[in-house]
Backbone as JSON, one array per atom type, in Angstrom:
{
  "sequence": "XXXXXXXXXXXXXXXXXXXXXXXXXXXXXXXXXXXXXXXXXXXXXXXXXXXXXXXXXXXXX",
  "N": [[86.49, 51.14, 120.43], [88.88, 51.81, 117.42], [92.24, 50.94, 116.66], [95.42, 52.76, 117.39], [97.9, 53.61, 115.09], [101.43, 54.68, 114.6], [102.27, 55.87, 111.42], [104.33, 54.33, 109.17], [106.41, 56.06, 107.86], [105.78, 59.05, 108.15], [105.08, 59.6, 111.22], [102.47, 59.98, 112.07], [99.71, 59.7, 113.3], [97.59, 56.43, 112.55], [94.61, 55.2, 112.28], [93.61, 51.45, 112.75], [91.71, 50.11, 110.67], [89.93, 49.22, 108.21], [88.8, 50.87, 106.26], [90.44, 52.26, 106.02], [92.66, 52.16, 103.38], [95.55, 52.32, 103.04], [96.92, 51.25, 105.21], [99.59, 50.36, 107.37], [100.28, 53.25, 106.92], [99.5, 56.43, 106.74], [99.06, 57.8, 104.61], [98.86, 57.71, 100.15], [100.82, 59.06, 99.46], [102.58, 58.5, 101.88], [102.76, 55.85, 101.86], [103.94, 55.27, 99.09], [106.79, 56.81, 99.78], [107.68, 54.9, 100.95], [108.21, 52.83, 100.08], [109.5, 53.21, 97.54], [112.03, 54.18, 99.56], [112.78, 51.02, 99.77], [112.89, 49.81, 98.01], [115.06, 51.05, 96.38], [116.84, 49.81, 98.08], [117.85, 51.08, 100.5], [116.62, 50.12, 102.47], [116.31, 46.9, 105.19], [116.11, 43.42, 105.56], [117.27, 41.73, 108.66], [119.13, 39.62, 108.22], [121.01, 36.46, 107.19], [123.13, 36.93, 104.19], [121.01, 35.54, 101.15], [122.15, 33.14, 98.96], [124.0, 33.06, 96.1], [123.65, 32.12, 93.04], [126.08, 32.03, 91.47], [128.06, 31.89, 92.98], [131.3, 29.79, 93.58], [131.05, 28.3, 95.18], [128.55, 27.37, 95.57], [126.23, 25.06, 94.45], [124.2, 22.81, 92.64], [121.91, 20.81, 92.33]],
  "CA": [[87.64, 52.68, 119.48], [89.57, 51.86, 117.15], [93.13, 51.17, 117.41], [95.93, 53.77, 116.34], [98.97, 53.13, 115.16], [102.13, 55.74, 113.59], [103.03, 55.72, 110.22], [105.72, 54.16, 109.78], [106.84, 57.79, 107.07], [105.85, 59.75, 109.5], [105.27, 59.4, 112.47], [101.65, 60.7, 112.04], [99.09, 58.46, 114.19], [96.53, 56.57, 112.32], [93.94, 54.26, 113.16], [93.62, 50.6, 111.78], [90.81, 50.25, 110.14], [89.35, 48.38, 107.04], [88.08, 52.13, 105.37], [92.69, 53.18, 105.42], [93.57, 51.09, 102.44], [96.49, 52.79, 103.29], [97.25, 51.14, 106.94], [99.67, 50.93, 108.36], [100.52, 54.4, 105.99], [98.63, 57.35, 107.16], [98.34, 58.41, 102.95], [99.25, 56.63, 99.18], [102.19, 59.32, 99.62], [103.92, 57.94, 102.58], [103.24, 54.44, 101.41], [105.11, 55.29, 97.68], [107.64, 56.99, 99.79], [108.38, 53.5, 101.68], [108.38, 51.22, 98.39], [111.22, 53.36, 97.45], [112.88, 53.35, 100.41], [112.54, 49.51, 99.33], [113.9, 49.9, 95.79], [116.84, 51.29, 97.02], [118.08, 49.16, 99.12], [118.02, 51.62, 102.29], [116.0, 49.16, 103.89], [117.31, 45.56, 104.51], [115.36, 42.89, 106.6], [118.24, 41.36, 108.81], [119.86, 38.25, 107.87], [122.54, 36.2, 106.51], [122.78, 37.22, 102.78], [121.08, 34.99, 100.37], [123.08, 32.36, 99.02], [124.77, 33.33, 95.24], [124.15, 30.79, 92.27], [126.89, 32.37, 90.7], [129.43, 31.64, 93.58], [131.91, 27.99, 93.02], [130.65, 26.97, 96.03], [126.81, 26.46, 95.22], [126.21, 23.13, 94.26], [123.53, 22.55, 91.77], [121.74, 19.32, 92.28]],
  "C": [[88.46, 51.38, 118.77], [91.25, 51.63, 117.64], [94.54, 52.11, 116.85], [97.65, 53.36, 117.08], [100.56, 54.53, 114.58], [102.57, 55.19, 112.51], [104.5, 56.08, 110.16], [107.2, 55.48, 109.32], [106.93, 58.52, 108.24], [105.79, 60.57, 110.61], [103.91, 60.17, 113.28], [100.43, 59.68, 112.69], [97.61, 58.19, 113.45], [95.37, 55.24, 112.8], [93.49, 53.23, 112.34], [92.91, 50.18, 111.61], [90.27, 49.93, 108.79], [89.51, 49.55, 106.23], [89.48, 52.26, 105.0], [92.78, 52.11, 104.71], [94.38, 51.52, 102.27], [97.39, 51.97, 104.42], [98.22, 50.06, 106.37], [100.32, 52.49, 108.41], [99.34, 55.72, 106.63], [97.85, 58.06, 105.1], [99.07, 57.2, 101.82], [100.56, 57.69, 98.99], [102.92, 58.71, 100.57], [104.32, 56.56, 101.87], [103.96, 54.46, 99.85], [106.67, 55.61, 98.78], [108.69, 55.55, 100.61], [109.26, 52.63, 100.95], [109.26, 51.93, 98.13], [112.13, 53.24, 98.0], [113.61, 51.64, 100.28], [113.8, 49.36, 98.46], [114.61, 50.37, 95.89], [117.6, 51.42, 97.31], [118.05, 50.07, 100.41], [117.18, 50.77, 103.41], [115.98, 47.75, 104.03], [116.48, 44.77, 106.0], [116.66, 41.93, 107.21], [118.0, 39.68, 108.69], [121.28, 38.5, 107.87], [122.03, 36.59, 104.96], [122.28, 35.93, 101.91], [122.24, 34.17, 99.38], [123.4, 33.31, 96.96], [124.89, 32.49, 94.2], [125.71, 30.8, 91.28], [128.41, 32.14, 91.32], [129.97, 29.86, 93.14], [131.15, 27.63, 94.19], [129.19, 25.99, 96.29], [126.92, 25.54, 94.77], [124.64, 22.99, 93.52], [123.02, 21.2, 91.99], [120.85, 18.83, 91.35]]
}
């Protein structure tokens, strides 16, 4: 029996199978909505900000 996960966008149950090309999403629509959220910087990965090469403390080697 295939594992089922919740679509990260709409929370609908999705079977985690090879035939589901959009997994973990339920559809292309939900996949594109999520991509748009990342592009708009509404989603972030926790952690320290990356080094800014324009920062005077940034040393080039």
